[in-house]
C-alpha positions as CSV (number, residue, x, y, z in Angstrom):
1,M,-12.9,5.9,14.0
2,K,-11.9,6.3,17.6
3,F,-12.4,2.7,18.4
4,L,-10.8,1.7,15.1
5,L,-7.7,3.8,15.6
6,C,-7.0,3.9,19.3
7,S,-7.4,0.2,20.0
8,I,-4.3,-0.7,17.9
9,L,-1.5,-0.9,20.4
10,L,1.9,-2.5,20.1
11,A,3.3,-4.7,22.9
12,C,5.9,-3.4,25.4
13,T,4.6,0.2,25.1
14,A,5.3,2.8,27.8
15,W,3.8,6.2,28.3
16,I,6.1,9.1,29.0
17,T,4.6,12.5,30.1
18,T,6.8,15.5,29.5
19,A,6.2,19.1,30.1
20,Q,5.1,19.4,26.5
21,E,3.0,16.3,25.7
22,P,2.7,12.6,26.5
23,Q,4.8,10.2,24.4
24,S,4.2,6.5,23.6
25,C,7.4,4.4,23.5
26,R,7.8,0.8,22.3
27,L,10.5,-1.8,22.2
28,G,8.5,-4.0,19.8
29,F,8.2,-7.4,21.3
30,S,5.7,-9.4,23.4
31,Y,6.5,-12.0,25.9
32,E,5.0,-14.4,28.4
33,F,6.3,-16.1,31.5
34,S,7.1,-19.8,30.8
35,N,5.6,-22.6,32.7
36,N,7.3,-25.0,30.3
37,K,9.7,-27.4,32.1
38,N,11.8,-27.7,29.0
39,W,12.3,-24.1,28.0
40,G,12.7,-21.0,30.1
41,K,10.8,-22.2,33.1
42,D,9.6,-19.2,35.2
43,K,11.3,-16.8,32.9
44,P,10.0,-14.4,30.2
45,V,10.0,-16.0,26.7
46,I,9.7,-13.8,23.7
47,M,6.5,-14.7,21.7
48,K,6.6,-12.1,18.9
49,V,8.9,-9.6,17.5
50,Y,7.2,-6.8,15.5
51,P,8.5,-5.8,12.1
52,N,10.6,-2.6,11.9
53,S,10.8,-2.3,15.7
54,P,13.9,-1.8,17.9
55,A,13.6,-5.4,19.0
56,E,13.8,-6.7,15.4
57,K,16.7,-4.3,14.6
58,A,18.5,-5.6,17.7
59,G,18.2,-9.2,16.5
60,L,15.7,-10.6,19.0
61,K,13.9,-13.8,17.9
62,Q,10.8,-15.7,18.9
63,N,11.5,-18.1,21.8
64,D,14.5,-16.1,23.1
65,I,14.6,-16.4,26.9
66,I,15.2,-13.2,28.9
67,E,17.7,-14.0,31.7
68,R,18.5,-10.5,32.9
69,I,17.1,-7.0,32.5
70,N,19.4,-4.1,33.1
71,G,21.7,-6.5,34.9
72,A,19.0,-7.8,37.3
73,R,18.6,-11.6,37.3
74,I,15.0,-12.7,36.5
75,E,15.1,-15.1,39.5
76,E,15.7,-12.2,41.8
77,I,12.7,-10.0,40.7
78,S,8.9,-10.5,40.5
79,P,6.9,-10.7,37.3
80,D,5.5,-7.2,38.0
81,D,9.1,-5.9,38.4
82,V,10.0,-7.4,35.0
83,D,7.2,-5.5,33.3
84,S,8.2,-2.3,35.2
85,L,11.9,-2.6,34.2
86,I,11.0,-3.1,30.5
87,S,8.4,-0.3,30.3
88,D,10.0,2.1,32.8
89,P,8.9,5.5,31.3
90,E,12.0,7.2,32.6
91,V,14.4,4.8,30.8
92,R,14.9,5.1,27.1
93,E,17.4,2.2,26.8
94,V,16.8,-1.4,28.1
95,R,19.6,-3.9,28.3
96,L,18.5,-7.5,28.0
97,T,20.6,-10.7,28.5
98,I,19.3,-13.3,26.1
99,H,19.5,-17.1,26.1
100,N,18.8,-19.4,23.2
101,F,20.3,-22.3,21.3
102,S,23.2,-20.3,19.8
103,S,24.0,-18.1,22.7
104,N,24.0,-18.5,26.5
105,N,24.3,-14.9,27.6
106,R,24.1,-12.4,24.7
107,E,23.6,-8.8,25.8
108,V,21.3,-6.7,23.6
109,T,20.6,-3.0,24.1
110,L,17.3,-1.7,22.8
111,E,16.6,2.0,22.4
112,K,12.9,2.7,22.8
113,E,11.1,4.2,19.8
114,C,9.1,7.1,21.0
115,T,6.4,9.1,19.3
116,S,3.6,11.4,20.4
117,A,0.9,9.5,22.3
118,L,-1.6,11.8,20.6
119,S,-0.6,10.7,17.1
120,L,-1.6,7.9,14.7
121,G,1.0,6.5,12.4
122,E,0.3,5.1,8.9
123,E,0.8,1.4,10.0
124,Q,-2.1,1.9,12.5
125,L,-4.2,3.8,10.0
126,A,-3.7,1.0,7.4
127,T,-5.0,-1.5,9.9
128,A,-8.0,0.7,10.8
129,F,-8.9,1.2,7.1
130,S,-8.0,-2.4,6.1
131,M,-11.3,-3.0,4.3
132,Y,-10.1,-0.6,1.6
133,S,-7.7,-3.3,0.7
134,V,-8.1,-6.6,2.4
135,E,-5.7,-8.0,-0.1
136,S,-3.0,-5.8,1.4
137,T,-3.8,-5.7,5.1
138,H,-5.5,-8.4,7.2
139,D,-5.0,-10.9,9.9
140,R,-6.5,-14.4,9.9
141,L,-6.6,-17.3,12.2
142,F,-6.1,-20.9,11.1
143,I,-5.8,-24.1,13.0
144,C,-3.6,-27.2,12.2
145,P,-4.4,-30.6,13.7
146,F,-1.0,-31.1,15.4
147,M,-0.5,-33.2,18.5
148,T,2.7,-32.0,20.2
149,K,4.2,-33.6,23.3
150,T,7.5,-33.5,25.1
151,T,9.4,-35.8,27.5
152,D,8.0,-35.9,31.1
153,A,11.5,-35.3,32.4
154,A,12.4,-31.7,33.3
155,V,15.3,-31.6,30.8
156,D,16.5,-28.2,29.5
157,F,16.2,-28.3,25.7
158,S,18.8,-25.5,25.4
159,Q,21.5,-28.1,26.3
160,F,20.8,-29.8,22.9
161,T,22.6,-27.8,20.2
162,T,23.4,-30.3,17.5
163,F,21.3,-32.7,15.5
164,D,21.4,-35.3,12.7
165,F,18.9,-37.5,10.9
166,T,18.4,-41.2,11.7
167,D,19.4,-42.1,8.2
168,T,22.0,-39.8,6.6
169,D,23.0,-42.1,3.7
170,D,21.8,-40.2,0.7
171,H,21.7,-43.4,-1.3
172,T,19.0,-45.0,0.9
173,I,16.6,-42.1,1.5
174,S,13.7,-41.4,-0.8
175,K,13.0,-38.2,-2.6
176,I,10.2,-37.5,0.0
177,E,12.6,-38.0,2.9
178,S,15.2,-35.8,1.2
179,V,12.6,-32.9,1.0
180,I,11.6,-33.5,4.6
181,N,15.2,-33.5,5.9
182,N,16.1,-30.3,3.9
183,V,13.1,-28.4,5.3
184,L,13.8,-29.6,8.8
185,K,17.5,-28.6,8.5
186,T,16.5,-25.1,7.4
187,E,14.1,-24.6,10.2
188,L,16.4,-25.9,13.0
189,T,19.3,-23.9,11.6
190,K,17.3,-20.8,11.9
191,K,16.9,-21.5,15.6
192,G,20.6,-21.7,16.1
193,L,21.0,-25.5,16.0
194,R,23.7,-27.2,14.0
195,Q,23.7,-30.5,12.0
196,Q,26.5,-32.8,13.2
197,S,27.0,-36.3,12.0
198,I,29.3,-37.4,14.8
199,K,27.7,-37.7,18.2
200,P,24.8,-35.3,17.7
201,D,22.9,-34.3,20.8
202,F,19.7,-35.6,19.2
203,T,18.6,-37.4,16.1
204,I,15.5,-36.7,14.0
205,Q,13.1,-39.4,13.0
206,T,10.2,-38.8,10.6
207,Y,7.3,-41.0,9.6
208,Y,4.4,-40.6,7.2
209,K,1.6,-42.4,5.4
210,F,-1.1,-41.5,3.0
211,N,-3.9,-43.9,2.4
212,K,-7.4,-44.2,0.9
213,N,-9.6,-44.5,4.0
214,P,-10.8,-48.2,4.1
215,N,-13.6,-47.1,6.5
216,F,-15.0,-44.4,4.3
217,K,-18.7,-44.5,3.9
218,K,-20.1,-41.3,2.5
219,K,-20.1,-37.6,3.3
220,S,-22.9,-36.3,5.4
221,R,-24.6,-33.1,4.3
222,E,-22.8,-31.2,7.1
223,T,-19.4,-32.5,5.8
224,A,-20.2,-31.7,2.2
225,E,-21.2,-28.1,3.1
226,Q,-18.1,-27.4,5.3
227,S,-16.3,-24.2,4.5
228,P,-13.0,-24.7,2.7
229,T,-9.8,-25.0,4.8
230,F,-7.3,-22.2,4.3
231,R,-3.8,-22.1,5.7
232,Y,-0.6,-20.1,5.0
233,D,1.5,-21.7,2.4
234,I,5.1,-20.7,3.0
235,T,6.3,-22.2,-0.3
236,R,4.0,-19.8,-2.3
237,D,3.9,-17.0,0.3
238,R,0.2,-16.8,0.3
239,V,-2.9,-18.2,2.0
240,T,-4.1,-21.3,0.1
241,K,-7.1,-23.6,0.1
242,F,-6.4,-27.2,1.1
243,P,-8.6,-30.3,0.7
244,F,-8.7,-30.9,4.4
245,Y,-11.7,-31.4,6.7
246,D,-11.9,-29.8,10.1
247,A,-10.8,-31.8,13.1
248,N,-14.4,-32.5,14.2
249,T,-15.3,-34.4,11.0
250,P,-16.0,-38.1,11.7
251,E,-13.2,-40.2,10.2
252,S,-15.6,-42.4,8.3
253,E,-16.6,-39.4,6.1
254,A,-13.1,-38.7,4.9
255,E,-12.0,-40.4,1.7
256,Y,-8.3,-40.1,2.4
257,I,-6.1,-39.9,5.5
258,L,-2.7,-38.4,5.8
259,Q,-0.4,-38.8,8.8
260,F,2.9,-37.0,9.2
261,G,5.1,-36.9,12.3
262,I,8.5,-35.7,13.6
263,R,10.4,-37.0,16.6
264,F,13.5,-35.6,18.3
265,I,15.4,-38.4,20.0
266,D,17.9,-37.9,22.8
267,Q,21.5,-39.1,22.1
268,R,23.2,-37.1,24.8
269,Y,21.7,-38.1,28.2
270,V,19.2,-40.9,27.9
271,R,19.7,-42.5,24.5
272,G,16.5,-43.3,22.7
273,R,14.3,-41.0,24.8
274,V,11.8,-39.0,22.8
275,L,12.4,-35.3,23.7
276,W,9.8,-33.8,21.4
277,E,7.2,-35.1,19.0
278,C,4.7,-33.4,16.7
279,E,2.2,-35.4,14.7
280,A,-0.4,-34.2,12.1
281,N,-3.4,-36.3,11.2
282,E,-5.4,-34.9,8.3
283,L,-8.8,-36.0,7.0
284,M,-8.9,-35.2,3.3
285,S,-11.4,-35.0,0.5
286,S,-8.8,-35.7,-2.3
287,P,-5.2,-36.9,-2.6
288,Y,-2.3,-34.7,-1.5
289,A,1.4,-35.2,-2.0
290,V,3.3,-35.9,1.2
291,D,6.4,-34.0,0.2
292,E,4.3,-30.9,-0.5
293,Y,2.5,-31.3,2.8
294,A,5.8,-31.5,4.6
295,S,7.3,-28.4,2.9
296,I,4.3,-26.3,3.9
297,H,3.7,-27.7,7.4
298,I,7.1,-28.5,8.9
299,P,7.8,-24.7,9.4
300,L,4.5,-24.5,11.3
301,M,5.2,-27.6,13.3
302,C,8.6,-26.4,14.3
303,M,7.1,-23.2,15.7
304,Q,6.2,-25.5,18.6
305,F,9.8,-26.3,19.3
306,P,11.4,-25.7,21.8
307,Y,8.4,-23.9,23.4
308,V,5.2,-25.8,23.2
309,K,2.1,-23.7,23.5
310,Y,-0.6,-26.1,22.2
311,E,-0.6,-29.8,22.8
312,R,-3.5,-30.3,20.4
313,N,-4.8,-28.2,17.4
314,A,-2.2,-25.5,17.2
315,Q,-3.7,-22.0,16.4
316,F,-1.8,-19.6,14.2
317,I,-2.4,-16.0,13.3
318,L,-1.1,-14.6,10.0
319,T,-0.8,-10.8,10.0
320,K,-0.2,-8.9,6.8
321,N,0.2,-5.2,6.4
322,S,1.3,-3.6,3.1
323,H,0.7,0.2,2.9
324,N,2.1,3.4,1.6
325,Y,4.4,5.1,4.1
326,T,5.1,8.8,4.0
327,G,6.1,9.3,7.6
328,I,3.3,11.6,8.6
329,R,1.8,11.2,12.0
330,Y,-1.8,12.5,12.4
331,S,-3.5,13.9,15.5
332,I,-5.9,11.5,17.2
333,Y,-8.3,14.4,17.8
334,E,-7.9,16.3,14.5
335,L,-7.1,13.8,11.7
336,N,-6.1,16.6,9.3
337,K,-3.4,17.9,11.6
338,V,0.2,16.8,11.4
339,V,1.4,16.0,14.9
340,D,4.9,14.8,13.8
341,V,6.9,13.7,10.9
342,D,9.3,10.8,11.0
343,Y,12.9,11.8,10.6
344,G,14.3,10.9,7.2
345,S,10.9,9.8,5.8
346,P,9.5,10.8,2.4
347,A,7.3,13.5,4.0
348,S,10.2,14.9,6.0
349,K,12.4,15.1,2.9
350,A,9.5,16.8,0.9
351,G,9.2,19.5,3.6
352,I,6.1,18.5,5.5
353,Q,6.2,20.0,9.0
354,R,4.7,19.5,12.4
355,G,1.6,21.6,12.8
356,D,0.7,21.6,9.1
357,I,-3.1,21.4,8.4
358,I,-3.9,19.1,5.5
359,D,-6.9,20.1,3.5
360,R,-6.8,17.4,0.8
361,I,-4.9,14.2,-0.1
362,N,-5.0,13.3,-3.7
363,G,-8.0,15.6,-4.1
364,K,-10.0,14.1,-1.2
365,R,-11.0,16.3,1.7
366,M,-9.6,15.8,5.2
367,D,-11.7,18.3,7.1
368,H,-13.9,15.7,8.8
369,T,-14.2,14.7,12.5
370,A,-13.2,11.2,13.7
371,D,-16.9,10.3,14.1
372,E,-17.6,11.4,10.5
373,F,-14.8,9.3,9.1
374,T,-16.0,6.3,11.1
375,A,-19.6,6.6,9.9
376,A,-18.5,7.0,6.3
377,Y,-16.1,4.1,6.5
378,R,-18.9,1.8,7.9
379,Q,-21.2,2.9,5.1
380,F,-18.4,2.2,2.6
381,I,-18.0,-1.4,3.9
382,T,-21.8,-2.0,3.8
383,N,-22.4,-0.6,0.4
384,T,-19.4,-2.2,-1.4
385,L,-20.1,-5.9,-0.3
386,K,-21.6,-6.5,-3.8
387,Y,-18.2,-5.7,-5.4
388,R,-16.3,-8.3,-3.4
389,D,-15.5,-11.9,-4.4
390,S,-17.5,-14.2,-2.1
391,G,-15.2,-17.1,-2.9
392,T,-12.5,-15.3,-0.9
393,R,-14.6,-14.8,2.2
394,F,-12.9,-15.4,5.6
395,T,-13.3,-14.4,9.2
396,N,-10.5,-12.4,10.5
397,A,-8.7,-12.9,13.8
398,N,-11.1,-10.4,15.5
399,G,-14.2,-12.3,14.4
400,F,-15.4,-10.2,11.5
401,P,-17.0,-12.7,9.1
402,N,-17.2,-10.7,5.8
403,C,-13.5,-10.2,4.9
404,M,-13.3,-10.6,1.2
405,F,-11.0,-9.5,-1.6
406,W,-12.4,-7.3,-4.4
407,D,-13.8,-8.9,-7.4
408,K,-11.1,-8.6,-10.1
409,F,-13.7,-8.0,-12.8
410,K,-15.1,-5.0,-11.0
411,Y,-11.9,-2.9,-10.3
412,P,-13.1,0.0,-12.5
413,Q,-16.4,0.4,-10.6
414,I,-14.6,0.1,-7.3
415,A,-12.1,2.8,-8.3
416,K,-15.0,5.2,-9.0
417,I,-16.5,4.5,-5.5
418,F,-13.2,5.5,-4.0
419,E,-13.7,8.9,-5.7
420,T,-17.2,9.3,-4.2
421,D,-17.2,12.2,-1.7
422,K,-19.7,10.8,0.7
423,Y,-17.4,7.9,1.7
424,M,-14.6,10.3,2.8
425,T,-11.8,8.1,1.5
426,A,-8.9,10.4,2.0
427,F,-6.9,7.7,3.7
428,S,-7.2,5.4,0.7
429,Y,-3.8,7.0,-0.3
430,L,-2.4,4.3,2.0
431,Y,-3.4,1.8,-0.8
432,F,-2.8,4.0,-3.8
433,F,-0.5,1.4,-5.3
434,A,-3.5,-1.0,-5.8
435,P,-5.4,-1.1,-9.1
436,Y,-8.8,-0.9,-7.5
437,V,-7.8,2.4,-5.8
438,N,-5.6,3.8,-8.5
439,P,-6.3,2.5,-12.0
440,E,-3.3,4.3,-13.4
441,G,-1.0,1.7,-11.6
442,T,2.1,1.8,-9.4
443,G,3.9,4.2,-11.7
444,A,1.4,6.9,-10.5
445,N,1.7,6.0,-6.9
446,V,2.1,9.5,-5.4
447,C,0.5,11.5,-2.6
448,I,-0.5,15.1,-3.5
449,L,-1.1,17.1,-0.4
450,H,-2.8,20.5,-0.2
451,L,-2.1,22.0,3.2
452,R,-2.0,25.2,5.2
453,R,0.9,26.4,7.2
454,G,-0.2,29.5,9.0
455,T,-1.5,31.8,6.4
456,E,0.2,30.0,3.5
457,K,-1.4,27.5,1.2
458,L,1.0,24.9,-0.1
459,E,1.1,21.9,-2.4
460,Y,3.5,19.0,-1.9
461,I,4.0,15.9,-4.0
462,I,5.3,12.9,-2.1
463,R,6.4,9.6,-3.5
464,P,5.7,7.2,-0.6
465,E,7.6,4.0,0.3
466,L,5.7,0.8,0.0
467,R,6.1,-1.0,3.3
468,S,5.2,-4.7,3.4
469,E,5.1,-6.6,6.7
470,K,4.1,-10.1,7.3
471,T,4.3,-12.2,10.5
472,I,3.0,-15.6,11.5
473,E,2.8,-16.6,15.1
474,L,1.1,-18.9,17.5
475,N,-2.0,-17.3,18.8
């Protein structure tokens, strides 16, 4: 359990040692210094904003450029100083000056979220015990065959704030083009850009074709046995199987070929210059509608604008974490001990206190060491593989190859396994809303805690909040 629990760290975390105990503080975003000539050159660019974090609450967005930290200009300080200013353990508030398409110098003040460094929260525990409910908590890597390039000129993309389409006459565009334009408008508007028909800073040109491959011969054995291609489908909010081959497949073995591209064309400085272009070339085993492809993949393609991370084969990570939240924080060293309780949380309102010793959760014993929990969890994973649906198998972002959802026809047997003492499944309460953990359904989604407070023995019934978080980012 130690390696499962203690390796889960959020970005921009600082350690603060007080006279009482060390604390872990986070702002909730990750960044990297840009070497991109078109966006934030030599400055920190925000790569990810974590859900329910101070950064998200303050309105920070992916691709925001940090211009100043606590008033100090980035150009005047070293990269090491940037990290020190952000994670200074003596400073609870950090003031950032942000630059993006919609704002030149917006000041944002973030107050660090601090908890005991010796505690484990339920979000971390849900990730550690994710094999209890892969359906609810997992991360997975997927690759899209995008080729992305930008102008060779060192032009600052932040100067381009308005756009329009090369053909804005609704009577001349096709249904497919209408779908494409609407999705593009939505994505660019999210970034702070505005559509403007008169003298836009850049225009958008799209192109596409779908053909039966005239050079198709036949599939080799290797191609026929390829694993299915899965990607995140934003239109259905789920990971979906697609009829695509991987990028290494010989073109002659694909029955169909789909090409889809987007160009942003300069209208402000050098008219006609291509500022940014992203093109997808898919080898396919069966037909696929261009408008559906565009609806799903344009949001992914636009994640490479204005900050290009991959020139070829963009890699994405989908992270999903849905779990029961009570607000209890457990000791790293004694998992049955309450180190802290989040203010205003269900556990806090119910009366759970710091220092309480939890004997049972939903009837399952908590008096086990971290090593005992780890050994039992590993045994649980090994012994329950036969109850999983092999058709859902995938390799997660950490390289574990046997991530599979539970077989829907075996939920009753699985629920009985969760009740087996030898597997020490006390933390399955994190997924008590799921039918394979709790056959009685979401209406009975409660946490019954038996605990000790000094010499008292107490029982508490807590109705947890169901927290669902999902992010998709460039890897």
